[in-house]
C-alpha positions as CSV (number, residue, x, y, z in Angstrom):
1,M,159.4,49.0,123.5
2,F,161.0,46.5,122.5
3,G,164.5,46.3,122.7
4,G,167.9,44.8,121.6
5,D,169.6,44.8,118.2
6,L,166.0,44.4,116.4
7,Q,164.6,47.7,117.2
8,Q,165.5,49.5,114.7
9,P,166.3,47.1,111.0
10,I,162.4,46.0,112.1
11,A,161.5,49.9,113.1
12,H,162.7,51.3,109.4
13,T,161.4,47.9,107.6
14,L,157.9,49.5,109.6
15,T,158.3,53.0,108.9
16,R,158.7,52.5,105.0
17,L,155.5,50.3,104.7
18,G,154.4,53.4,105.4
19,S,155.7,55.4,102.9
20,P,153.9,57.5,101.1
21,T,155.5,56.7,97.6
22,L,155.1,53.4,98.2
23,T,151.7,53.3,99.3
24,G,150.6,55.8,96.5
25,A,152.4,53.6,93.8
26,Q,150.4,50.8,95.2
27,I,147.0,52.7,94.6
28,A,148.2,53.6,91.5
29,A,148.6,50.2,90.6
30,L,145.2,49.4,92.1
31,A,142.8,52.2,90.2
32,A,144.5,51.5,86.5
33,G,143.8,47.7,86.7
34,T,140.5,49.3,88.1
35,R,139.9,52.1,85.9
36,D,139.0,53.7,89.3
37,W,140.8,56.5,89.4
38,R,138.6,58.0,92.3
39,L,141.1,56.2,94.8
40,L,144.4,57.8,93.9
41,A,142.3,61.1,93.7
42,V,140.9,60.4,97.6
43,Y,145.0,58.9,98.4
44,V,146.6,62.8,97.0
45,S,143.6,64.9,98.5
46,G,144.0,62.7,102.0
47,L,147.9,63.2,101.9
48,A,147.6,67.3,100.5
49,T,145.3,67.8,103.2
50,R,147.7,66.3,105.5
51,H,150.5,68.1,104.2
52,Q,148.5,71.4,105.0
53,L,147.5,70.9,108.2
54,A,151.3,69.6,109.6
55,A,152.2,72.9,108.1
56,I,149.2,75.2,109.9
57,V,150.2,73.3,113.3
58,N,153.8,73.5,112.8
59,R,154.7,70.9,115.5
60,A,158.4,70.6,116.3
61,R,160.4,67.4,115.9
62,L,161.5,65.2,119.0
63,P,165.5,66.6,119.8
64,R,167.7,65.8,117.7
65,E,169.6,63.1,120.4
66,R,166.7,60.9,120.0
67,W,166.7,60.4,116.4
68,R,167.0,57.4,115.0
69,E,166.0,58.6,111.5
70,I,166.7,62.1,110.0
71,P,162.9,63.3,109.6
72,I,161.7,65.8,107.5
73,G,159.1,67.7,107.5
74,P,156.9,68.7,111.0
75,S,156.1,66.0,113.7
76,F,152.3,67.0,113.4
77,P,150.9,64.7,111.7
78,S,152.7,61.8,110.6
79,C,152.9,61.7,107.6
80,H,154.0,57.8,107.3
81,T,151.0,57.0,109.7
82,T,148.6,58.9,107.1
83,A,149.7,57.0,104.6
84,A,149.4,53.9,105.6
85,L,146.4,54.6,107.5
86,L,144.7,55.8,104.6
87,G,146.1,53.5,101.5
88,T,145.4,50.2,103.7
89,L,142.0,51.5,103.8
90,L,141.6,52.1,99.7
91,I,143.8,49.3,99.2
92,T,141.0,47.1,101.6
93,G,138.8,48.6,99.5
94,S,136.0,48.5,102.1
95,P,135.4,50.9,106.0
96,G,134.2,47.4,106.8
97,C,138.2,46.2,106.8
98,A,139.2,49.5,108.7
99,A,140.7,46.9,111.6
100,A,143.6,45.9,108.9
101,S,143.9,50.1,108.6
102,I,144.5,50.3,112.2
103,A,146.7,47.7,112.9
104,V,149.0,49.0,109.6
105,G,148.8,52.2,110.8
106,G,149.4,51.4,114.2
107,A,152.8,49.4,113.4
108,V,153.8,52.3,111.4
109,G,152.9,54.8,114.1
110,V,155.1,52.8,117.1
111,S,158.1,52.7,114.7
112,C,157.7,56.1,114.5
113,L,157.8,56.5,118.4
114,L,161.3,53.8,118.2
115,L,163.0,55.9,115.3
116,G,162.5,59.4,117.8
117,V,160.9,60.9,115.3
118,H,157.4,61.6,116.6
119,W,155.6,62.6,119.7
120,P,153.2,60.1,120.4
121,S,150.1,61.9,120.3
122,S,151.0,62.8,116.4
123,Q,150.0,59.2,115.3
124,G,146.4,60.0,116.8
125,Y,144.9,63.1,115.7
126,A,144.5,63.9,119.1
127,P,143.7,67.5,120.8
128,P,147.4,67.7,122.7
129,A,149.1,67.0,119.6
130,A,148.5,71.1,118.9
131,S,149.4,72.4,122.6
132,A,151.9,75.1,123.0
133,E,153.8,73.0,125.0
134,S,155.3,71.0,122.4
135,R,155.0,74.1,119.8
136,P,159.3,75.5,119.0
137,A,159.4,78.4,121.2
C-alpha cells in the first residue's frame, strides 16, 4: 500500500473510475454515437450477471472498522472492478486492448482494497473468494 495523506483521496478517485453509473453513461454515449446498442446490452448484461453472482455467493465485507468508504452489497465480485474491466473493454472496442482493461480494472481493484471494503480475492474471480471462512456465520 502507498501511504501518507494522498492515499484516501487517490483511492476514492480511482474507485469512482469504476462507478457503474459513470461507466454506464460512457457506454450509453458510445452506443448512441455509434448506433451500436449491443454495447449497452453487453454492459447491462455483464453487471446483471455480477449482481446475480453476488446475491448467490453473498460474501461478507471486511470488518467495519477497516472501512474508509461505506460499501453497498456483498463483497464478491466487486461491482466497481467489474464495471471498470467491462467498460474499458467495451470502450476500447477490441479484445486486443485487454491490457488496458486489466490496468484500469486493477487500479480500481487496488483502490477498493485501500478503502478497506473488499477482500483481495473479491477483486479477481478466484475460487478462494467463495471459501467458507469468509462467509458470514
